[in-house]
C-alpha positions as CSV (number, residue, x, y, z in Angstrom):
1,M,-41.0,-12.5,-23.7
2,T,-44.2,-11.9,-25.8
3,D,-44.0,-13.1,-29.4
4,A,-45.4,-10.0,-31.3
5,S,-46.3,-12.3,-34.3
6,L,-48.8,-14.4,-32.3
7,P,-52.3,-13.2,-31.1
8,L,-52.9,-12.8,-27.4
9,V,-56.6,-13.5,-27.9
10,D,-58.0,-15.4,-30.8
11,L,-61.7,-16.1,-30.8
12,Q,-63.2,-17.8,-33.8
13,S,-66.9,-18.1,-34.3
14,M,-67.3,-18.3,-30.5
15,S,-70.7,-18.5,-28.9
16,I,-71.7,-18.8,-25.2
17,F,-75.0,-20.2,-24.0
18,T,-76.6,-20.5,-20.6
19,P,-77.8,-24.0,-19.5
20,R,-81.3,-23.0,-20.8
21,R,-79.7,-22.2,-24.2
22,V,-80.0,-18.4,-23.9
23,C,-77.2,-17.0,-26.0
24,L,-74.9,-14.5,-24.2
25,V,-72.4,-14.1,-27.0
26,T,-73.1,-15.1,-30.6
27,D,-70.6,-16.2,-33.3
28,L,-67.9,-13.8,-32.2
29,T,-64.6,-13.7,-34.1
30,W,-62.1,-11.4,-32.5
31,V,-58.3,-11.2,-32.4
32,V,-56.2,-9.1,-30.0
33,R,-52.5,-8.8,-30.9
34,P,-49.5,-7.7,-28.7
35,G,-49.4,-4.0,-28.3
36,E,-53.1,-3.5,-29.2
37,R,-55.3,-1.7,-26.6
38,W,-59.0,-2.5,-27.1
39,A,-62.1,-0.9,-25.7
40,L,-65.0,-3.4,-25.3
41,L,-68.2,-1.3,-25.4
42,G,-71.9,-1.8,-25.3
43,P,-75.1,-1.5,-23.2
44,N,-76.0,-3.7,-20.3
45,G,-76.6,-7.2,-21.3
46,A,-74.6,-6.9,-24.5
47,G,-72.1,-9.7,-23.6
48,K,-69.1,-7.6,-22.6
49,S,-68.3,-9.2,-19.3
50,T,-69.2,-12.7,-20.6
51,T,-66.6,-12.2,-23.4
52,L,-64.1,-10.9,-20.9
53,S,-64.6,-14.0,-18.7
54,V,-63.5,-16.2,-21.6
55,V,-60.5,-14.0,-22.3
56,G,-59.7,-14.1,-18.6
57,A,-59.8,-17.9,-18.7
58,T,-62.6,-18.3,-16.2
59,R,-65.2,-19.6,-18.7
60,H,-65.2,-22.0,-21.7
61,P,-67.0,-21.2,-24.9
62,S,-70.1,-23.2,-25.7
63,A,-69.2,-23.3,-29.4
64,G,-66.4,-22.2,-31.6
65,V,-62.7,-21.8,-30.7
66,A,-61.1,-19.6,-28.0
67,E,-57.3,-19.3,-27.7
68,V,-55.7,-17.1,-25.0
69,L,-51.9,-16.6,-25.0
70,G,-51.6,-19.4,-27.6
71,R,-53.5,-22.0,-25.6
72,R,-56.9,-23.4,-26.6
73,L,-59.5,-23.3,-23.9
74,G,-60.7,-26.8,-23.3
75,R,-57.3,-28.2,-23.8
76,T,-55.3,-26.4,-21.2
77,D,-55.2,-25.9,-17.4
78,L,-57.2,-22.7,-16.9
79,R,-55.8,-22.1,-13.4
80,E,-52.2,-22.1,-14.7
81,L,-53.2,-20.0,-17.7
82,R,-54.8,-17.3,-15.4
83,T,-51.4,-16.8,-13.7
84,H,-50.2,-15.2,-17.0
85,I,-53.1,-12.8,-17.3
86,G,-53.4,-9.5,-15.4
87,V,-56.9,-9.1,-14.2
88,V,-58.1,-6.1,-12.1
89,D,-60.8,-7.4,-9.7
90,H,-62.8,-4.6,-8.1
91,A,-64.4,-7.1,-5.8
92,L,-61.0,-7.9,-4.3
93,R,-60.9,-7.1,-0.6
94,I,-57.7,-5.3,0.3
95,P,-56.6,-6.4,3.8
96,P,-56.4,-3.3,6.1
97,D,-53.2,-4.5,7.7
98,L,-51.1,-4.6,4.5
99,S,-48.9,-1.8,3.1
100,A,-49.3,-0.7,-0.5
101,V,-46.2,-2.6,-1.5
102,E,-47.5,-5.7,0.2
103,V,-50.9,-5.4,-1.6
104,V,-49.1,-5.3,-4.9
105,L,-46.8,-8.2,-4.0
106,T,-49.9,-10.4,-3.3
107,G,-50.4,-10.4,-7.1
108,L,-47.5,-12.8,-7.5
109,S,-49.5,-15.5,-5.7
110,G,-53.0,-14.5,-6.8
111,T,-54.2,-14.3,-3.2
112,V,-54.8,-11.4,-0.7
113,Q,-52.3,-12.8,1.7
114,T,-48.6,-12.3,1.7
115,L,-46.3,-15.3,1.2
116,I,-44.9,-16.8,4.4
117,E,-41.5,-17.2,2.8
118,G,-41.5,-13.5,1.9
119,Y,-40.4,-11.8,-1.4
120,S,-37.1,-11.0,-3.0
121,A,-35.5,-7.6,-3.1
122,D,-36.3,-7.5,-6.9
123,D,-40.0,-8.2,-6.1
124,H,-40.1,-5.3,-3.7
125,A,-38.3,-3.0,-6.2
126,R,-40.8,-4.0,-8.9
127,A,-43.8,-3.3,-6.6
128,L,-42.4,0.1,-5.7
129,E,-41.7,0.9,-9.4
130,L,-45.3,0.1,-10.3
131,L,-46.7,2.2,-7.5
132,T,-44.6,5.1,-8.6
133,L,-45.6,4.6,-12.3
134,L,-49.3,4.6,-11.2
135,G,-48.9,7.8,-9.1
136,C,-49.2,5.9,-5.8
137,A,-45.8,6.3,-4.3
138,A,-47.2,8.5,-1.5
139,L,-49.3,5.5,-0.3
140,V,-46.3,3.5,0.8
141,D,-46.5,4.8,4.3
142,R,-50.3,5.3,4.5
143,G,-52.9,2.8,5.7
144,V,-55.5,1.4,3.4
145,Q,-58.2,3.2,5.3
146,T,-56.8,6.5,4.1
147,W,-56.7,5.6,0.4
148,S,-59.3,7.1,-2.0
149,H,-61.4,4.9,-4.3
150,G,-59.2,6.1,-7.2
151,E,-56.0,5.2,-5.4
152,K,-57.3,1.7,-4.6
153,A,-58.1,1.3,-8.3
154,R,-54.6,2.2,-9.3
155,V,-53.1,-0.1,-6.6
156,R,-55.2,-2.9,-8.1
157,I,-53.7,-2.3,-11.5
158,A,-50.2,-2.3,-10.0
159,R,-51.1,-5.6,-8.4
160,A,-52.3,-7.1,-11.7
161,M,-49.0,-6.0,-13.4
162,I,-46.5,-7.3,-10.8
163,G,-46.0,-10.6,-12.7
164,R,-45.4,-8.8,-16.0
165,P,-48.4,-10.3,-17.8
166,P,-48.6,-9.9,-21.6
167,L,-52.4,-9.3,-21.3
168,L,-54.2,-6.9,-18.9
169,L,-58.0,-7.0,-18.5
170,L,-59.9,-4.0,-17.0
171,D,-63.6,-4.4,-16.3
172,E,-65.2,-1.0,-15.8
173,P,-62.1,0.4,-14.0
174,A,-63.5,3.9,-13.5
175,S,-66.8,2.7,-12.0
176,G,-67.7,4.7,-8.9
177,L,-64.9,7.2,-9.3
178,D,-65.4,11.0,-9.2
179,L,-64.0,13.2,-11.9
180,P,-60.5,13.7,-10.5
181,G,-60.2,10.0,-9.7
182,R,-61.3,9.0,-13.2
183,E,-58.8,11.4,-14.8
184,D,-55.9,10.2,-12.5
185,L,-56.8,6.6,-13.5
186,M,-56.9,7.4,-17.2
187,E,-53.4,9.0,-16.9
188,A,-52.2,6.0,-14.9
189,I,-53.4,3.5,-17.6
190,D,-51.7,5.5,-20.3
191,G,-48.5,5.4,-18.2
192,V,-48.6,1.6,-17.9
193,V,-49.2,1.2,-21.6
194,A,-46.3,3.6,-22.5
195,A,-44.0,1.6,-20.2
196,N,-45.0,-1.8,-21.7
197,P,-45.2,-1.4,-25.5
198,L,-46.2,-5.1,-26.2
199,L,-48.8,-5.2,-23.5
200,G,-52.3,-6.2,-24.8
201,L,-55.1,-4.3,-23.0
202,V,-58.8,-5.0,-23.0
203,L,-60.9,-2.4,-21.2
204,V,-64.7,-2.9,-20.7
205,T,-66.9,0.1,-20.1
206,H,-70.3,1.7,-20.9
207,H,-68.9,5.2,-21.4
208,L,-66.7,6.6,-24.0
209,E,-65.5,9.2,-21.5
210,E,-63.8,6.4,-19.6
211,L,-61.4,5.5,-22.4
212,P,-57.7,6.5,-22.0
213,T,-55.9,8.1,-24.9
214,S,-53.9,4.9,-25.4
215,I,-57.0,2.9,-26.7
216,D,-56.4,2.2,-30.3
217,H,-59.0,-0.5,-31.2
218,A,-62.7,-1.0,-30.2
219,L,-65.2,-3.8,-30.3
220,L,-68.9,-2.8,-30.0
221,L,-71.4,-5.4,-28.8
222,R,-75.2,-5.3,-28.7
223,D,-77.6,-8.2,-27.9
224,S,-74.7,-10.7,-27.9
225,H,-73.6,-9.7,-31.4
226,A,-70.6,-7.7,-32.6
227,V,-71.8,-4.4,-34.2
228,A,-68.4,-3.3,-35.3
229,Q,-64.7,-3.8,-34.5
230,G,-61.3,-2.5,-35.6
231,P,-59.2,0.6,-35.3
232,V,-60.8,3.1,-32.9
233,D,-61.2,5.9,-35.4
234,E,-63.1,3.6,-37.8
235,V,-65.4,2.1,-35.1
236,L,-66.3,5.0,-32.7
237,T,-68.4,6.8,-35.3
238,D,-71.9,8.3,-34.9
239,E,-73.3,5.5,-37.0
240,H,-71.7,2.6,-35.2
241,V,-72.1,3.9,-31.6
242,S,-75.8,4.8,-32.3
243,S,-76.4,1.2,-33.6
244,C,-74.6,-0.2,-30.6
245,F,-76.6,1.7,-28.0
246,G,-79.9,1.9,-29.8
247,R,-80.4,5.6,-30.1
248,P,-78.9,8.6,-32.0
249,I,-75.6,9.5,-30.5
250,S,-73.0,12.1,-31.5
251,V,-69.4,11.1,-30.9
252,R,-66.5,13.5,-30.6
253,R,-62.7,13.1,-30.0
254,T,-60.7,15.9,-28.5
255,A,-57.0,15.6,-27.5
256,G,-57.3,11.8,-27.7
257,R,-60.3,11.6,-25.4
258,W,-63.8,10.6,-26.4
259,T,-67.3,12.0,-25.5
260,A,-70.7,10.8,-26.6
261,T,-74.0,12.7,-26.3
262,A,-77.5,11.7,-27.3
């Protein structure tokens, strides 16, 4: 059970350097609490994916303090910590011989292979529940080769959620999707959020149009520095977004969805 009083992510004056001392993230202080849904936005090279790698417990900070799910990086087993974080990996190869339910179940072991000992009836029920929630119930009897890119993206989210993680990380989840696929994905993410009130979400993207309505906070990065962070209505303004992307940009919100035009 997630303790709503404790941060899921707590970065204090965190910096990340390459071996040649190139700074990828500079002096970032950022806190994600249970039930907060954050957009992490910025141009290429801003430090978004690098920051997410720390939050996903795959990288240590070079300086400062990083705590994820109450554990300080550098003083905890990262492999064990990662089992409690839901990460949607778009590089994950989905074996063609697995059913949709089996693909989701592989999230329990963090591999792409099913467990030899099998899964419980409760595990199977949970997998089917997630596929239904994400609009993928029709995939149960269809081979992977027939799935659209959007359907694969939603199955990956179901796989990430099978272990009931308190924190879900999405790195450009709508990349490569057509318009219907993107909109189905946005609706699916909102559905997952509604079904898990204490779930912490961090979604990385370049595009405001790829933010679901459930996003309520935003962190803007540019050249490894934070430009602005906080409640989404205070951060996604013409001024802040223009500073983040380095050109005049007009931002609009309609029915909970965002658009940005130069």
